VEXDREN-2710 file (C-alpha; in Angstrom, 1 decimal):
% VEXDREN-2710
k/r/px/py/pz
1/UNK/-18.7/-17.7/-6.6
2/UNK/-15.3/-17.4/-8.4
3/UNK/-12.4/-16.2/-6.4
4/UNK/-9.3/-14.5/-7.7
5/UNK/-6.3/-15.5/-5.6
6/UNK/-4.0/-13.2/-7.4
7/UNK/-6.1/-10.1/-7.3
8/UNK/-4.2/-8.9/-4.2
9/UNK/-0.8/-9.4/-6.0
10/UNK/1.9/-11.6/-4.6
11/UNK/4.7/-11.7/-2.0
12/UNK/8.2/-12.1/-3.4
13/UNK/11.0/-12.3/-0.8
14/UNK/9.3/-9.9/1.6
15/UNK/8.2/-7.5/-1.1
16/UNK/4.6/-7.2/-2.1
17/UNK/4.1/-6.8/-5.9
18/UNK/0.8/-5.5/-7.2
19/UNK/0.2/-5.1/-11.0
20/UNK/-1.7/-2.0/-12.0
21/UNK/-2.8/-1.1/-15.5
22/UNK/-2.9/2.6/-16.5
23/UNK/-6.4/3.7/-17.7
24/UNK/-7.5/6.9/-19.4
25/UNK/-8.9/8.1/-16.1
26/UNK/-5.4/8.0/-14.6
27/UNK/-4.0/10.4/-17.1
28/UNK/-4.1/14.2/-17.5
29/UNK/-4.6/16.2/-20.7
30/UNK/-1.1/15.3/-21.9
31/UNK/-1.7/11.6/-21.8
32/UNK/0.7/11.2/-18.9
33/UNK/-0.3/9.7/-15.5
34/UNK/-1.4/12.5/-13.2
35/UNK/0.7/12.6/-10.1
36/UNK/-2.4/12.0/-7.8
37/UNK/-3.0/8.7/-9.5
38/UNK/0.3/7.4/-8.2
39/UNK/-1.0/8.1/-4.7
40/UNK/-4.0/5.9/-5.4
41/UNK/-1.7/3.2/-6.8
42/UNK/0.5/3.3/-3.7
43/UNK/-2.6/3.0/-1.5
44/UNK/-3.7/-0.1/-3.3
45/UNK/-0.3/-1.6/-2.9
46/UNK/-0.3/-0.9/0.9
47/UNK/-3.9/-2.2/1.3
48/UNK/-3.2/-5.5/-0.6
49/UNK/0.2/-5.9/1.2
50/UNK/-1.8/-5.8/4.5
51/UNK/-4.5/-8.1/3.0
52/UNK/-1.9/-10.8/2.2
53/UNK/-0.7/-10.5/5.8
54/UNK/-4.2/-11.3/6.9
55/UNK/-4.9/-7.7/8.0
56/UNK/-8.2/-6.4/6.6
57/UNK/-9.4/-2.9/6.9
58/UNK/-13.1/-3.9/7.4
59/UNK/-12.1/-6.3/10.3
60/UNK/-10.0/-3.6/11.9
61/UNK/-12.8/-1.1/11.7
62/UNK/-15.3/-3.6/13.1
63/UNK/-13.2/-4.0/16.1
64/UNK/-12.3/-7.7/15.6
65/UNK/-8.9/-7.0/17.2
66/UNK/-10.5/-5.8/20.4
67/UNK/-11.2/-2.2/19.4
68/UNK/-12.0/-0.3/16.2
69/UNK/-8.7/0.5/14.5
70/UNK/-7.6/2.2/11.2
71/UNK/-4.4/3.2/9.4
72/UNK/-3.7/6.8/8.7
73/UNK/-0.9/8.1/6.5
74/UNK/1.1/10.5/8.6
75/UNK/3.8/11.4/6.0
76/UNK/4.5/10.4/2.4
77/UNK/7.5/11.6/0.5
78/UNK/7.4/10.9/-3.2
79/UNK/10.2/11.1/-5.8
80/UNK/8.9/11.2/-9.4
81/UNK/11.5/10.0/-11.8
82/UNK/9.9/9.0/-15.1
83/UNK/6.4/9.3/-16.5
84/UNK/3.8/6.5/-17.1
85/UNK/1.2/6.6/-19.9
86/UNK/-2.0/5.0/-20.9
87/UNK/-2.1/1.2/-21.2
88/UNK/1.2/0.8/-19.3
89/UNK/1.3/-2.2/-16.9
90/UNK/3.0/-1.1/-13.8
91/UNK/4.1/-2.9/-10.6
92/UNK/3.6/-1.4/-7.2
93/UNK/6.2/-2.8/-4.9
94/UNK/5.8/-2.4/-1.1
95/UNK/8.3/-3.3/1.5
96/UNK/8.0/-3.0/5.3
97/UNK/10.8/-0.9/6.6
98/UNK/9.9/-0.5/10.3
99/UNK/7.2/-1.6/12.6
100/UNK/7.3/0.0/16.1
101/UNK/4.4/0.7/18.4
102/UNK/1.8/2.7/16.5
103/UNK/4.1/3.4/13.6
104/UNK/4.5/1.5/10.4
105/UNK/7.1/2.6/7.8
106/UNK/6.9/1.4/4.3
107/UNK/9.1/1.9/1.2
108/UNK/7.2/1.7/-2.1
109/UNK/8.1/1.8/-5.7
110/UNK/6.2/2.0/-8.9
111/UNK/8.0/0.4/-11.8
112/UNK/7.5/-0.4/-15.5
113/UNK/9.6/-3.4/-16.1
114/UNK/12.9/-2.6/-14.6
115/UNK/12.4/1.2/-14.8
116/UNK/11.7/2.9/-11.5
117/UNK/9.1/5.6/-12.2
118/UNK/8.1/6.8/-8.7
119/UNK/9.5/6.0/-5.2
120/UNK/7.7/6.7/-1.9
121/UNK/8.6/6.6/1.8
122/UNK/5.4/6.3/3.8
123/UNK/4.8/6.5/7.5
124/UNK/1.5/5.2/8.7
125/UNK/0.0/5.5/12.1
126/UNK/-2.3/3.0/13.7
127/UNK/-5.2/4.9/15.2
128/UNK/-8.4/4.2/17.3
129/UNK/-11.9/5.2/16.1
130/UNK/-11.5/8.6/17.8
131/UNK/-8.2/9.2/16.0
132/UNK/-5.7/8.6/18.8
133/UNK/-2.5/6.7/18.0
134/UNK/-2.3/3.2/19.5
135/UNK/0.0/0.2/19.2
136/UNK/-0.7/-2.4/16.5
137/UNK/-2.0/-5.5/18.3
138/UNK/0.7/-8.1/18.9
139/UNK/-0.9/-10.7/16.7
140/UNK/-1.2/-8.3/13.8
141/UNK/2.4/-7.1/14.3
142/UNK/3.6/-10.7/14.1
143/UNK/1.7/-11.3/10.9
144/UNK/3.1/-8.1/9.3
145/UNK/6.6/-8.6/10.6
146/UNK/6.6/-12.2/9.4
147/UNK/6.3/-11.3/5.7
END
């Protein structure tokens, strides 16, 4: 089986960088990326940021950390600055801003080259299988904080 070590992006001085190409399905009738597509791009960035830290959603759900856990977006504030269009190659940049108890705060940007298109401030809660907030296990917190 062939593996793709770069599929999850890269870490660059504590910032996760994930390339994303804009496809027709990401655009609206004007040919500009639909605002909801940026939410999906940010989600991919957060997921692969965690993946490179050795934190995998499937393992969390399976309870490999002691109990079944998941991440839930609590708040997301987005600032749309410039449009993206079909065939653009974008970079989703994700930076850990705060890690405290059951709360993870991330700052994210989507850029085309040096142009900032969309910025997001995201608060994520660590939750149990029944939806209750819980602390991120110490081992996972160390992995995430060490990036």
